[in-house]
C-alpha positions in Angstrom: 0.0 0.0 0.0 1.3 3.4 -1.0 0.1 6.9 -0.4 0.8 9.8 -2.9 0.3 13.4 -1.8 0.1 16.0 -4.4 0.7 19.7 -3.6 0.6 22.1 -6.4 0.9 25.7 -7.4 -2.5 27.1 -8.6 -3.3 26.2 -12.2 -0.3 23.8 -12.4 -2.5 20.9 -13.5 -2.2 19.0 -10.2 -5.8 17.7 -10.3 -5.4 16.3 -13.8 -2.2 14.6 -12.8 -3.7 13.2 -9.7 -6.7 11.8 -11.5 -4.5 10.2 -14.2 -2.2 8.6 -11.6 -5.2 7.3 -9.8 -6.6 5.8 -13.0 -3.3 4.3 -14.1 -2.4 2.7 -10.7 -5.9 1.8 -9.6 -5.5 4.1 -6.5 -8.5 5.9 -5.0 -8.4 9.7 -5.6 -9.1 11.8 -2.5 -9.2 15.6 -2.6 -9.0 18.2 0.2 -12.7 18.9 -0.4 -13.5 15.3 0.2 -11.7 15.4 3.6 -13.3 18.7 4.5 -16.7 17.2 4.0 -15.8 14.3 6.3 -14.7 16.6 9.1 -18.5 17.2 9.6 -18.5 13.8 11.2 -16.5 15.2 14.0 -18.7 18.2 14.5 -16.8 20.6 12.3 -19.5 22.3 10.3 -18.7 23.9 7.0 -19.3 27.3 8.6 -16.9 26.6 11.4 -14.3 25.3 9.0 -14.5 28.3 6.7 -14.3 30.6 9.7 -11.2 28.8 11.0 -9.5 28.8 7.5 -10.3 32.4 6.6 -9.6 34.1 9.9 -6.6 36.5 9.9 -4.2 35.1 12.4 -1.7 37.2 14.2 1.5 35.8 15.6 -0.1 34.9 19.0 -3.2 33.5 17.3 -1.7 30.9 15.1 -2.5 28.2 17.6 -6.1 29.1 17.6 -8.0 26.1 19.0 -10.7 26.0 16.3 -8.1 25.8 13.5 -6.1 23.2 15.4 -9.2 21.1 15.7 -9.8 21.4 12.0 -6.3 20.0 11.3 -6.9 17.2 13.9 -10.2 16.2 12.3 -8.7 16.4 8.8 -5.8 14.1 9.8 -8.2 11.6 11.4 -10.5 11.6 8.3 -7.6 11.2 5.9 -6.0 8.3 7.9 -9.3 6.5 7.8 -9.2 6.8 4.0 -5.6 5.3 4.1 -6.8 2.2 5.9 -9.0 1.4 2.9 -5.9 1.1 0.7 -3.6 3.0 -1.6 -4.7 6.5 -2.6 -3.7 9.8 -4.2 -4.4 12.8 -2.0 -4.7 16.2 -3.6 -4.2 19.0 -1.1 -1.6 21.5 -0.1 -1.4 20.2 3.5 -0.9 16.5 2.7 2.6 16.4 4.1 1.6 17.9 7.4 -1.5 15.8 7.8 0.5 12.6 7.1 3.6 13.4 9.1 5.2 10.2 10.5 3.3 7.9 8.1 5.3 5.3 6.2 5.0 4.6 2.5 4.1 8.2 1.6 5.5 9.8 -1.6 5.2 13.6 -1.4 5.0 15.1 -4.9 5.2 18.8 -5.8 3.5 19.9 -9.0 5.2 23.2 -10.0 4.6 24.6 -13.4 6.2 27.9 -14.6 4.1 31.0 -14.8 3.5 30.9 -18.5 2.1 27.4 -18.3 -0.2 28.4 -15.4 -1.4 31.5 -17.4 -2.2 29.3 -20.4 -4.0 26.8 -18.1 -6.1 29.6 -16.5 -7.0 31.1 -19.9 -8.2 27.7 -21.2 -10.3 27.0 -18.1 -12.1 30.4 -18.5 -12.6 29.6 -22.2 -10.4 32.5 -23.2 -12.5 35.1 -21.4 -9.5 36.2 -19.3 -6.5 37.7 -21.1 -2.8 37.1 -20.2 -2.4 40.2 -18.2 -5.5 39.6 -16.0 -4.6 35.9 -15.7 -1.0 36.7 -14.5 -2.4 39.2 -11.9 -5.0 36.7 -10.6 -2.4 34.0 -10.2 0.0 36.3 -8.4 -2.7 37.4 -6.0 -3.6 33.8 -5.2 0.1 33.0 -4.7 0.5 35.9 -2.4 -2.6 35.0 -0.4 -1.4 31.4 0.0 2.1 32.5 1.0 0.7 34.7 3.7 -1.5 31.9 5.0 1.3 29.4 5.0 3.7 31.8 6.8 1.1 32.6 9.4 0.2 29.1 10.2 3.4 27.2 9.6 6.2 29.8 9.6 6.8 28.5 6.1 6.9 29.6 2.5 4.3 28.6 0.0 6.0 25.6 -1.7 9.6 24.8 -2.2 11.1 21.9 -4.3 13.2 20.8 -1.4 10.0 20.0 0.6 9.2 17.1 -1.7 10.4 13.6 -2.6 9.7 14.3 -6.2 8.9 17.4 -8.3 6.9 17.4 -11.5 7.1 20.4 -13.8 4.1 20.4 -16.2 5.1 22.0 -19.5 8.5 20.4 -19.2 7.1 16.8 -19.2 4.0 15.1 -20.6 1.3 13.8 -18.3 2.1 10.2 -19.4 5.8 10.7 -18.6 5.0 12.3 -15.2 2.8 9.3 -14.3 5.6 6.9 -15.4 8.1 8.7 -13.2 5.8 8.6 -10.2 5.2 4.9 -10.8 8.9 4.2 -11.1 9.6 6.1 -7.8 7.0 4.0 -6.0 9.1 0.9 -6.9 11.8 2.1 -4.5 12.1 0.1 -1.2 11.0 2.9 1.1 7.6 2.9 -0.5 7.0 -0.8 -0.4 4.4 -2.2 2.0 5.7 -4.3 4.8 4.2 -5.8 8.0 6.0 -3.1 10.0 4.7 -0.3 7.9 1.1 -1.6 8.0 1.4 -1.9 11.8 2.7 1.7 12.0 -0.2 2.9 9.8 -2.7 1.1 12.1 -1.2 2.7 15.2 -1.1 6.1 13.7 -4.7 5.9 12.5 -5.9 4.9 16.0 -3.8 7.7 17.5 -5.3 10.2 15.1 -8.8 9.1 15.9 -8.2 9.3 19.6 -6.8 12.8 19.2 -10.0 13.8 17.3 -12.2 12.3 20.0 -10.4 14.4 22.6 -10.9 17.5 20.4 -14.6 16.7 20.2 -15.1 17.0 24.0 -16.5 20.5 24.5 -15.7 20.4 28.2 -12.0 19.8 27.7 -9.4 22.5 26.8 -6.9 20.5 24.8 -4.6 23.1 23.2 -1.5 21.5 24.7 -2.5 17.8 24.4 -0.8 15.5 21.9 -1.1 11.8 21.0 2.0 10.1 19.8 3.4 6.7 19.1 6.4 5.8 21.2 8.0 2.3 20.9 4.8 0.9 19.4 2.6 2.3 22.1 0.1 5.1 21.9 1.0 7.8 24.4 -1.1 10.9 25.4 1.2 13.7 26.4 1.3 17.5 27.0 -0.6 19.3 29.7 -4.2 20.0 30.7 -5.7 23.1 32.3 -7.6 21.3 35.1 -8.3 18.1 36.8 -11.6 18.1 35.1 -9.9 18.2 31.7 -7.8 15.2 32.7 -10.8 13.3 33.8 -12.6 14.1 30.5 -9.7 12.6 28.6 -9.6 9.5 30.8 -13.2 8.8 30.1 -12.2 8.1 26.5 -9.9 5.4 27.6 -12.3 3.4 29.7 
């Protein structure tokens, strides 16, 4: 079982590549929108999620509890998808959501500006000219960069962040799929009993963390759930004895 995450610059053709890989390899295709819809199962309504995503965070607000809960629920929802088998995940936060997971190939899809402009013009059926297309893409990039810096102290996307970088316009869709397929043949992406065991543990840990976040009577901003030597460990700190008891109830 392998997991492919695709992060892309806007209008770089990431969705087309993801769907083609999914078709060629027989993997399920899961988008960020699919995961967002599944967070509703944890009580994260669409309205709450959009409020968390669009709020302007300052330096001291980046650990906002509602946003943290959204990420926790998204990780839990995505890990459930992984347990069903190999998949392609299209979303800019795939690497963060699947940190520590084995058998994950992180792919960056980074087309040059001219390719992205051409792609946007085609999508709008040539209603937008090149000047307007360039301006729109730059505005989207700047917005995403601000968002990434605020939440993660990070830049938008950097080739060094990925195991593999695809440059549409420099390679064909078929060749890109072949390259990804060949990369998956490397030993680090092969499924083993140990990797399956790790995935099972990480999935249970993600679900437990989501259940903690769902408890309205527990302040959990400094609670973490990790795997240590094959054991799920709840760490961090709580604000009161009542918070601790609330978490213990989940373990009974």
